[in-house]
C-alpha positions in Angstrom: -10.3 -3.0 21.2 -10.1 -6.3 19.4 -7.5 -6.4 16.7 -8.6 -8.0 13.4 -6.5 -11.0 12.5 -4.8 -10.8 9.1 -3.8 -14.3 8.0 -0.8 -14.7 5.7 0.3 -17.6 3.5 3.8 -17.9 2.0 4.0 -18.3 -1.7 5.9 -21.3 -3.0 9.3 -19.6 -3.7 9.2 -17.0 -0.9 12.1 -16.4 1.4 10.3 -17.1 4.7 13.3 -15.9 6.7 12.3 -12.3 5.9 9.3 -12.7 8.2 5.8 -11.3 8.1 5.0 -7.5 8.0 6.0 -5.9 11.2 5.2 -2.8 13.2 8.6 -1.2 13.9 7.5 0.9 16.9 4.7 0.5 19.4 2.8 3.5 18.0 3.2 2.6 14.3 0.0 2.7 12.3 1.6 0.8 9.4 3.4 -2.5 9.4 6.5 -2.6 7.1 6.3 -4.9 4.0 9.5 -6.3 2.4 10.5 -7.0 -1.1 10.6 -10.8 -1.5 12.0 -11.8 -4.8 12.0 -15.4 -6.2 15.3 -17.3 -6.0 16.2 -16.5 -9.6 15.7 -12.8 -9.0 17.1 -12.3 -5.5 19.6 -9.8 -6.9 16.6 -7.4 -6.8 15.9 -4.7 -9.4 17.0 -1.3 -10.6 14.2 1.2 -10.9 15.1 4.0 -13.3 13.7 7.6 -12.8 10.0 7.7 -13.8 9.8 3.9 -14.0 7.4 1.8 -12.0 7.4 -1.9 -11.2 5.4 -4.5 -9.4 7.5 -5.7 -6.5 6.6 -9.1 -5.0 6.3 -9.7 -1.3 6.2 -13.5 -1.4 2.8 -13.6 0.4 -0.9 -13.8 0.0 -3.3 -12.7 2.7 -6.8 -13.1 4.1 -8.4 -10.0 5.5 -11.6 -10.4 7.6 -14.8 -9.1 6.1 -15.5 -5.5 7.1 -11.8 -4.6 6.8 -9.3 -3.7 4.1 -5.5 -3.4 4.0 -4.1 -0.2 2.6 -0.6 -0.2 1.1 1.2 3.1 1.5 4.6 4.6 0.7 7.3 4.7 3.4 8.1 8.3 4.1 11.9 7.9 4.3 12.0 6.3 0.8 9.8 9.1 -0.5 11.8 12.0 1.0 15.3 10.6 0.4 14.9 8.9 -3.0 11.5 9.9 -4.5 10.2 6.3 -4.2 6.4 6.2 -3.9 3.4 4.1 -4.7 1.5 5.6 -7.6 -1.9 4.2 -6.5 -1.5 5.2 -2.9 -3.2 4.1 -0.9 -3.5 0.8 -2.7 -6.5 -1.1 -1.4 -6.6 -4.8 -0.8 -10.2 -6.0 -0.4 -11.3 -8.7 2.0 -12.3 -11.1 -0.8 -8.9 -11.0 -2.6 -6.7 -14.1 -2.1 -4.0 -13.6 -4.7 -0.3 -12.7 -4.4 0.5 -9.4 -2.6 2.5 -7.2 -4.9 3.4 -3.5 -4.4 3.4 -1.1 -7.3 6.5 1.1 -6.8 7.5 4.2 -8.8 10.7 6.1 -8.9 9.8 9.8 -8.8 13.4 10.7 -8.1 16.2 11.8 -10.5 18.5 8.9 -10.1 18.2 5.1 -10.5 17.1 3.3 -7.3 18.0 -0.3 -6.3 15.3 -2.4 -4.7 17.0 -5.2 -2.9 15.7 -8.5 -1.6 14.4 -7.9 1.9 14.2 -4.2 1.6 11.2 -2.5 3.4 9.3 -1.1 0.4 5.9 -0.1 1.8 3.7 -0.1 4.8 0.3 -1.7 5.3 -2.5 -0.2 7.3 -5.5 -2.3 8.4 -8.7 -0.2 8.2 -12.4 -0.7 8.7 -14.6 -0.6 5.6 -18.1 1.0 5.5 -20.1 0.3 2.3 -22.7 2.9 1.4 -26.0 2.7 -0.3 -26.2 4.4 -3.7 -29.4 6.0 -4.8 -30.4 8.2 -7.7 -32.2 11.5 -7.0 -33.2 14.6 -9.0 -32.3 17.0 -6.2 -29.4 17.3 -3.7 -29.7 19.3 -0.4 -28.3 22.9 -0.3 -25.2 23.8 1.7 -23.3 27.0 2.3 -20.5 25.9 -0.1 -22.9 24.7 -2.7 -21.3 23.8 -6.1 -18.0 25.6 -5.3 -15.2 23.3 -6.4 -11.4 23.4 -6.5 -10.1 26.4 -4.6 -13.5 27.7 -3.7 -12.9 27.9 0.0 -10.0 30.4 -0.4 -6.3 30.5 0.3 -5.0 31.1 3.8 
């Protein structure tokens, strides 16, 4: 299987020593993304309970047409500290070329420090299928029909 190439560009004040996103194990689906604060903000930030912030990564990227990059929470931060991404998965479209920032939210009950270089999220490269949208007066019948939330029962 051919791997799509995701091209990265460092932003002007980025700390390039932090490196590009990286898969931490051979079987990892997501590559870890690090907080990369500007030189005047390298002390990081404190995220109070319930607060959210846009955390810079110091990069912009180019995704091949037919793919997207999904930004997802790191499970360890979510379990241990309540740190999540409120728009998860966040989608980066193939035609976006701006800075990559990660919206982080503290769902925990104590303040959380996001430090320069901290692994704050993971990115997953995924294929995109665009559908055709069409208006109709009738939809086909199914066994479930119009049954909505909870209609399939609890087991």
